[in-house]
Backbone as a ProteinNet text record, in pm:
[ID]
protein_1_A
[PRIMARY]
MAVLPIRIIGDPVLRTVAEPVTDFGPVLKRLVDDMLETMEDVEGAGLAAPQVGVSQRVFTYQMAGERGHVVNPVLTLSEDFQDDAIEGCLSIPGVAFPVRRRARAKVAGFDVDGNPVEFEADGLLARIAQHETDHLDGVLFPDRLEGEDRRAALRSMRSINYNSTVDATLAKRSGHVGSAFGAGPVAPGASFGAGART
[TERTIARY]
2406.5	2345	2263.7	2148.4	2055.4	1986.2	1907.3	1872.7	1760.7	1740.3	1613.2	1485.9	1369.1	1261.1	1272.6	1282.5	1267.3	1112.2	1069.8	943	931.5	814.6	801.3	669	680	582.2	443.3	410.2	253.6	319.4	417.3	441.6	441	418	392.8	568	630.3	737.9	829.4	791.2	878.7	877.8	736.7	710.8	747.4	785.2	817.2	958.4	923.4	1090.7	1124	1239.2	1362.8	1354.5	1357.6	1400.9	1600.5	1640.7	1813.1	1814.9	1951.9	1932.6	2015.5	2000.6	2040.6	2119	2048.7	2133.1	2245.3	2397.2	2468.2	2508.8	2394.6	2452.9	2405.9	2383.6	2429	2274.3	2194.6	2060.6	2088.9	2153.1	2193.1	2339.6	2372.2	2532.9	2432.3	2349.5	2250.6	2209.2	2121.6	2118.6	2170.9	2266.2	2323.1	2414.9	2455.1	2533.2	2400.6	2298	2164.3	2176.2	2185.6	2142.1	2271.5	2386.3	2498.1	2485.8	2474.9	2400.4	2385.8	2200.3	2106	2140.1	2202.6	2288.2	2344.7	2402.9	2505.9	2445.7	2336.2	2268.4	2182.1	2174	2090.2	2170.8	2271.1	2397.8	2312.5	2320	2228.3	2380.1	2382.9	2474.5	2442.7	2329.2	2297.3	2187.3	2150.3	2035.3	1988.5	1933.9	1839.5	1756.9	1777.3	1717.9	1576	1508.4	1315.5	1294.8	1382.6	1373.9	1358.5	1423.8	1377.9	1287.7	1224	1108.3	1153	1297.3	1310.9	1375.4	1266.2	1268.8	1379.1	1457.5	1620	1694.5	1780.5	1834.6	1966.3	2009.2	2119.6	2051.3	2222.3	2227.8	2380.2	2351.8	2490.1	2514	2647.5	2617.6	2786.9	2771.8	2894.8	2920.5	3050.5	3078.7	3236.8	3241.9	3385.7	3474.1	3442.5	3502.5	3488.9	3456.3	3447.4	3273	3286.7	3183.8	3129.7	3048.1	3020.1	2904.9	2881.7	2785.7	2740.6	2661.7	2659.4	2557.2	2498.7	2445.2	2436.3	2308.7	2226.4	2372.6	2281	2351.8	2333	2469.2	2470	2520.3	2417.9	2502.9	2531.6	2664	2666.1	2688.3	2597.1	2612.2	2690.6	2735.1	2773.8	2708.1	2748.6	2613.5	2614.8	2657.5	2723.7	2619	2589.3	2550	2641	2627.5	2714.5	2578.2	2642.9	2519.8	2394	2287.2	2161.3	2210.8	2184.1	2199.8	2050.8	2041.4	1899.1	1950.2	1825.2	1832	1711.5	1693.3	1608.9	1573.8	1498	1490.5	1402.7	1427.4	1383.8	1269.3	1249.1	1149	1005.1	1025	982.1	1006.4	988.4	981.3	985.5	1023.7	1033.2	1069.4	1053.3	1082.7	1212.4	1267.3	1395.9	1370	1447.2	1443.3	1579.7	1624	1739.6	1716.4	1792.9	1747.6	1890.4	1843.6	1915.7	1969.1	2131.7	2177.5	2288.9	2290.5	2482.2	2547.8	2690.3	2819.8	2904.5	2891.3	2960.7	2867.3	2917.1	2833.9	2943.1	2956.8	3054.4	2985.9	2955.2	2891.4	2978.1	2897.9	2907.7	2828	2839.2	2771	2882.9	2808.3	2868.6	2895.3	2953.9	2973.2	2873.4	2879.6	2755.3	2836.1	2968.9	3007.9	3014.1	2941.8	2917.7	3075.2	3152.1	3244.1	3235	3246.1	3230	3294	3191.6	3250	3215	3354.3	3338.9	3416.1	3335	3435.1	3367.4	3447.3	3351	3323.5	3249.5	3205.7	3117.8	3200.5	3108.6	3121.4	3064.6	3031.4	2947.7	2942.6	2795.7	2799.6	2919.9	2902.1	2804.3	2825.6	2735.1	2597.8	2591.3	2488.9	2410.4	2478.4	2395.9	2374.1	2458.6	2393	2351.7	2270.1	2166.2	2053.3	2115.9	1999.4	1886	1994	1933	1934.8	2002.5	1937.8	1832.9	1767.6	1635.1	1511	1567.7	1509.1	1433.9	1544.7	1555.7	1439.8	1435.9	1380.7	1237.7	1189.2	1067.1	1042.9	1208.6	1180.8	1230.3	1142	1166.4	1207.2	1286.4	1358.1	1308.2	1110	1046.3	1031	1017.6	984.7	1087.2	1210.7	1354.5	1336.8	1217.7	1161.6	1101.5	1096.9	1014	929.5	859.8	806.5	744.3	700.9	682.6	755	882.4	970.2	877	840.3	785.8	635.7	565.6	388.3	469.4	544	544.8	559.8	682.2	714.4	558.7	526.6	380.2	275.6	266.3	194.5	241.1	341.2	433	351	428.4	411.4	257	164.1	15.6	-21.5	41.7	41.8	67.4	156.9	241.6	162.6	118.7	-20.3	57.5	82.3	124	69.9	-38.3	-38.5	19.8	34.2	99.9	195	303	440.1	486.2	410.7	443.4	442	375.3	348.4	473.6	475.5	575.9	680.7	729.7	888	909.7	751	796.3	853.2	735.9	769.5	933.1	980.3	1119.1	1224	1200	1357.6	1272.5	1184.4	1166	1274.4	1344.7	1475.5	1580.7	1623.6	1702.3	1624	1539.1	1478.7	1442.3	1521.6	1520	1542.4	1480.7	1543.3	1426.9	1474.7	1337.9	1300	1433.4	1375.5	1285.3	1154.2	1108.1	1005	893.2	844.6	738.3	698.2	570	640.5	557.4	578.4	708.9	751.7	875.9	948.3	1034.1	1069.4	1193.4	1275.6	1405.5	1513.8	1605.1	1682.9	1694.5	1783.4	1826.3	1828.1	1837.7	1837.2	1942.5	1871.4	1935.8	1938.1	1880.8	1867.8	2042.3	1953.9	2090.2	2174.8	2316.3	2380.9	2398.1	2409.8	2416.6	2554.5	2624.6	2761.1	2859	2993.3	3078.6	3241.9
-618.4	-524.7	-555.7	-448.7	-503.1	-334.9	-328.7	-247.4	-230.1	-77.6	-45.9	-8.6	-5.2	55.3	210.4	292.9	477.4	496.6	561	632.5	764.5	769.4	891.9	1006.8	1068.8	1147.9	1117.5	1183.7	1092.8	1048.7	1005.3	938.5	1041	1058.2	1140.7	1162.6	994.1	1039.7	1159.2	1183.1	1244.9	1395	1460	1594.3	1622.5	1529.8	1466.9	1550	1652.1	1663.7	1519.6	1480.8	1404.2	1399.9	1269.2	1320.1	1298.9	1377.4	1344.1	1218.9	1163.9	1033.1	1003.5	908.4	953.6	777.3	703.2	590.2	535	522.8	499.9	371.6	277.3	137.7	55.2	-65	-162	-140.5	-86.5	-45.6	67.1	145.4	301.9	243.1	184.3	103.5	36.5	-85	-160.9	-19.8	84	181.7	220.3	284.1	373.1	247.8	120	-8.1	-2.8	10.2	-26.2	108	202.3	361.8	340.7	268.7	315.1	225.1	49.4	-13.9	22.8	91.3	161.9	229.3	362.8	468.5	434.2	333.1	291.6	178.8	111.1	97.1	142.5	273.5	340.9	483.1	373.1	548.6	690.1	691.3	840.2	898.9	1066.3	1117.8	1131.4	1108.4	1107.1	1088.3	1006.8	966.9	988	1054.4	1060	929.9	907.2	829.3	849.9	971.7	956.7	888.4	908.9	898.9	736.7	611.9	544.5	486.2	556.1	522.3	552.4	597.9	606	727.7	763.9	933.9	1020.7	968.4	981.5	1096.7	1163	1290.2	1261.7	1121.2	1093.8	1081.6	1134.9	1070.2	1072.5	1008.2	928	1029.8	1018.8	1103	1015	1027.6	976.7	1070.6	1052.8	1163.4	1170.5	1197.1	1178.9	1090.9	941.9	844	896.2	982.1	981.1	991.2	904.2	870.3	857.8	901.5	920.2	887	971.5	944.9	1056.3	1119.2	1228.9	1171.6	1224.6	1142.9	1265.1	1356.3	1468.4	1577.3	1576.2	1750.9	1875.9	1931.8	2093.9	2171.2	2221.7	2319.9	2433.2	2513.7	2664.7	2664.6	2766.2	2776.2	2924.5	2939.3	3094.9	3184.7	3313.5	3410	3417.9	3364.9	3385.1	3203.1	3207	3166.1	3038.5	2957.8	2873.3	2888	2886.6	2857.4	2764.1	2768.5	2735.6	2613.4	2515	2328.3	2261.8	2196.8	2071.3	1973.2	1977.6	1892.1	1795.3	1696.2	1575.1	1458.9	1387.2	1375	1186.9	1100	1010.1	967.8	1010	1058.1	1145.3	1161.4	1259.2	1212.4	1105.2	1071.8	1133.7	1151.4	1242	1417.2	1415.6	1612.3	1659.4	1742.8	1816.8	1980	2034.5	2140.6	2235.6	2368.2	2422.6	2518.3	2431.7	2517.1	2579.1	2691.3	2788.5	2717.2	2737.5	2665.7	2790.5	2762.3	2862.2	2757.9	2862.2	2767.6	2698.3	2752.2	2630.6	2596.8	2490.7	2450.8	2387.1	2458.3	2356.2	2251.8	2121	2012.2	1929.8	1948.1	1907.4	1795.8	1689.8	1619.2	1535.5	1342.5	1242.7	1139.2	1045.8	941.1	838.7	660.8	604.6	580.4	566	532.5	714.7	786.7	855.4	969.7	973.7	1042.5	1174.1	1299.5	1406.4	1397.6	1490.9	1457.8	1618.6	1672.2	1860.6	1789.3	1897	1921.3	2004.2	2068	2200.5	2119.8	2173.8	2089.1	2253.9	2234.2	2296.3	2272.3	2325.9	2279.9	2167	2060	1978.8	1880.1	1878.5	1844.2	1913.3	2067.5	2151.5	2112	2096.4	2068.4	1972.4	1882.8	1743.7	1769.9	1821.6	1824.8	1945.2	2063	2107.4	2030.7	1931.1	1881.2	1765.9	1698.2	1606.4	1633.3	1737.6	1769.1	1849.3	1935.9	1965	1850.8	1715.7	1613.7	1619.4	1610.8	1566.1	1663.3	1780.9	1873.4	1882	1816.7	1782	1885.7	1938.6	1982.1	1901.1	1942.5	1902.6	1982.9	1946.6	2090	2098.3	2100.4	2189.2	2321.6	2324.9	2389.9	2509	2508.8	2595.7	2668.1	2679.4	2708	2835.5	2868	3007.3	3046.8	3102.1	3163.4	3053.3	3015.7	2970.5	2780.1	2828.8	2653.2	2608.6	2705.4	2679	2548.3	2633.8	2626.6	2486.9	2498.1	2353.2	2255.9	2245.8	2115.9	2058.6	2185.3	2123.6	2086.4	2111.9	2054	1894.2	1913.2	1792.8	1672.9	1720.5	1715.2	1577.9	1696.6	1654.4	1576.6	1535	1466.6	1330.8	1286.9	1161	1079	947.8	875.6	793.2	825.6	768.8	616.4	512.1	395.5	305.1	394.5	314.2	325.6	435.6	452.9	337.1	369.5	213.3	113	70.4	-60.9	-95.8	18.5	-6	-3.4	67.3	103.1	-67.2	-114.7	-269.2	-349.7	-368.5	-437.2	-439	-370.9	-315.4	-387.1	-292.7	-330	-451.4	-528.9	-667.6	-763.8	-770	-852.1	-784.1	-648.4	-572.2	-565.2	-496.7	-478.6	-592.6	-593.5	-656.1	-589.4	-594.8	-511.8	-518.1	-488	-470.6	-310.6	-220.8	-109.1	-62.5	22.8	93	7.3	-47	-161.7	1.7	-83.9	67.2	122.1	173.5	269.6	275.2	245.3	262.9	330	394.6	421.2	405.6	369.9	313.3	417.7	533.2	592.6	693.8	768.5	867.1	1001.9	1086.7	1219.3	1261.3	1328.6	1400.4	1270.1	1173.9	1034.7	1009.4	898.3	858.8	927.2	891.3	971.7	1055.4	1159.1	1275.8	1276.3	1158.9	1158.6	1201.1	1283.6	1311.8	1220.3
554.6	502.2	413.4	386.1	286.2	229.3	113.6	56.2	81.7	132.7	214.1	130.1	128.4	78.9	83.8	-66.8	-35.1	-50.3	51.1	61.4	-36.8	-91.2	-209.2	-132.6	-204.2	-182.2	-187.4	-61.1	10.5	130.8	148	281.2	368.5	488	556.4	635.2	647.7	731.5	614	506	414.1	488.9	555	602.5	765.6	819.1	952	994.3	1110.7	1115.8	1175.7	1164.4	1247.3	1387.9	1481.3	1606.4	1612.3	1721.8	1750.3	1780.7	1701.5	1847.9	1932.2	2003.6	2145.1	2151.3	2076.1	2114.5	1983.5	2004.6	1904.7	1938.9	1909	1867.1	1834.4	1773.4	1667.3	1607.4	1621.9	1577.1	1480.9	1541.7	1469.7	1350.9	1410.5	1295.3	1168.1	1213.6	1097.7	979.5	1060.7	961.6	882.1	898.3	849.5	767.2	759.4	650.6	615.5	624.1	500.3	419	486.7	386.4	275.9	358.9	235	114.8	154.8	36.7	-64.2	30.4	-69.8	-186.3	-69.2	-154.3	-307.4	-264.1	-389.5	-497.1	-417.7	-503.6	-617.1	-574.8	-668.5	-721.4	-695	-765.6	-715.6	-585.5	-558	-507.1	-527	-398.7	-229.1	-174.3	-77.2	-56.6	57.9	151.1	263.2	312.4	420	521.3	603.9	716	702.7	719.7	642.6	510.3	444.6	307	293.4	407	433.6	545.8	540.9	671.5	835.1	831.1	956.7	996.8	1101.5	1087.6	1274	1194.6	1280.3	1189.7	1287.6	1189.6	1120.9	1050.3	1033.4	852	782.5	647.7	630.4	476.1	404.8	300.9	207	108.1	69.1	-123.7	-156.2	-310.1	-321.4	-459.4	-480.8	-614.8	-630.3	-516.6	-524.4	-474.9	-294.1	-216.9	-143.4	-90.2	38.9	113.6	262	327.1	433.1	460.7	598.4	651.7	811	830.4	966.1	1055.4	1127.8	1248.1	1312.8	1370.2	1417	1368.2	1186.2	1166	1187.8	1135.2	1213.2	1131.7	1086.9	897.8	950	882.4	945.2	771.4	723.9	568.3	620.5	405.1	402.3	353.4	363.5	290.2	142.8	125.5	-91.1	-123.8	-234.9	-318.3	-373.9	-416.3	-573.7	-656.1	-769.5	-946.6	-889.8	-940.5	-934.3	-1006.6	-971.6	-1041.7	-975.8	-1106.8	-1112	-1038	-911.3	-798.5	-826.9	-824.7	-805.5	-726.2	-694	-554.6	-600.2	-562.7	-595.4	-530.3	-396.9	-333.8	-396.9	-518.3	-625.6	-715.8	-763.6	-898.3	-1049.9	-1089.5	-1239	-1214.6	-1123.9	-1113	-1065.1	-1136	-1129.5	-1156.9	-1065.9	-1122.5	-1060.5	-1118.2	-1033.9	-901.8	-838.7	-640.6	-620.8	-541.2	-505.4	-361.2	-362.9	-235.6	-159.8	-33.2	-35.8	-102.8	-68.4	-173.5	-77.6	50.3	154.7	264.7	329.4	421.5	550.2	632	795.2	804.3	820.1	880.4	986.2	1123.9	1194.1	1236.2	1383.8	1371.1	1468.4	1474	1467.7	1364.8	1421.4	1263.6	1379.3	1349.4	1387.4	1505.5	1577.7	1720.3	1787.9	1772.3	1819.6	1894	1733.3	1781.4	1664.2	1744.4	1663.8	1556.9	1424.8	1263.1	1243.8	1152.3	1164.1	977.1	904.4	788.5	670.3	631.1	545.1	351.8	337.1	223	139.6	27.2	-108.3	-199.6	-308.2	-439.2	-394.2	-488.7	-537.5	-348.5	-239.1	-147.8	-69	-90.2	8.1	-33.8	-120.7	-228.9	-96.8	-131.5	-61.5	87.7	162.3	270.3	317.3	213.3	263.4	177.5	72	26.9	165	220.2	338.8	400.8	489.1	605.6	568.3	456.6	491.3	499	435.5	465.1	614.7	696.8	802.4	875.8	834.3	880.5	819.6	750.5	635.8	556	465.2	379.7	270.9	125.1	7.7	-60.2	-184.8	-296.6	-350.2	-381.6	-426	-326.9	-234.5	-129.6	-111.6	-178.3	-195.7	-340.9	-422.1	-561.7	-551.5	-616.2	-603.7	-785.6	-746.1	-906.8	-990.2	-1113.4	-1206.5	-1188.7	-1156.1	-1101.6	-994.9	-881.6	-766.1	-838	-905.4	-928	-1077.3	-1119.4	-1177	-1156.4	-1049.6	-956.4	-881.2	-808.1	-723.4	-848.7	-988.4	-1063	-1058.5	-1086.4	-1098.7	-990.1	-885.9	-802	-735.2	-812.4	-759.3	-883	-1007.5	-1109.8	-1083.5	-963.4	-987.7	-927.9	-992	-926.7	-829.3	-716.1	-591.6	-569.1	-607.1	-582.1	-707.9	-873.9	-952.2	-936.3	-929.4	-840.6	-792.2	-690.9	-602.5	-630.3	-686.9	-774.3	-844.6	-977.9	-1035.5	-954.1	-892.7	-824.8	-749.2	-629.7	-556.6	-711.3	-795.8	-920.2	-944.1	-973.2	-1002	-913.7	-787.4	-721.2	-595.2	-664	-554.5	-512.1	-565.7	-611	-498.2	-491.5	-451.7	-295.3	-237.6	-150.7	-18.6	100	197.3	346.5	467.9	590.4	688.9	768.6	885.6	877.7	813.5	844.8	750.9	762.7	692.9	563.8	635.4	493.5	479.2	375.3	304.4	158.2	148	-48.9	-70.5	-175.6	-223.8	-333.2	-355.7	-471.2	-496	-599.2	-622.7	-648.4	-593.5	-568.9	-446.9	-450.1	-330.2	-392.2	-302	-328.3	-455.8	-547.9	-668.3	-762.7	-733.5	-836.1	-914.4	-922.4	-1044.3	-1114.1	-1138.8	-1201.7	-1177.6	-1053.9	-982.6	-969.8	-928.9	-864.4	-970.9	-886.4	-1004.8	-916.9
[MASK]
++++++++++++++++++++++++++++++++++++++++++++++++++++++++++++++++++++++++++++++++++++++++++++++++++++++++++++++++++++++++++++++++++++++++++++++++++++++++++++++++++++++++++++++++++++++++++++++++++++++

């Protein structure tokens, strides 16, 4: 296993709709193992494959001692909403705003071996599933904002100095990163950033 480089805003992979996984073989297993290690390394709550430069429909998650992954996830969302909560994404360093998310999500997909996976999520886990599945559709959390929050987020995103952020994060993580998956611009972190787990 290895810690993977995490792509930051400006990398086209973050705005690309990820492809469904069709090969449940050793390459997928290596990807999931590396994503889990990366997520743990940055103390993130979730990580989507496009964030590590792999345009496939896979995400990992961890919270309150529960850790897992879903391949080719499909969400069925409740009609009601949970209270807005601040989300960040270290693919968009330094930007965090309250985001409206559905209260519950039924998550269906597969594990790394192609076995069906299905679970009910509420609270933070429902939020993680929605955030990470958005990544698989090329959607970033500021796209979910409205009004002044959206305008402020877009201003913040435009002010991110892409090259200096890449240089700084490469220097900071050079001792950790090492994998055949996804070379290129990086930023440390996973969706929701460090410290988001409960």
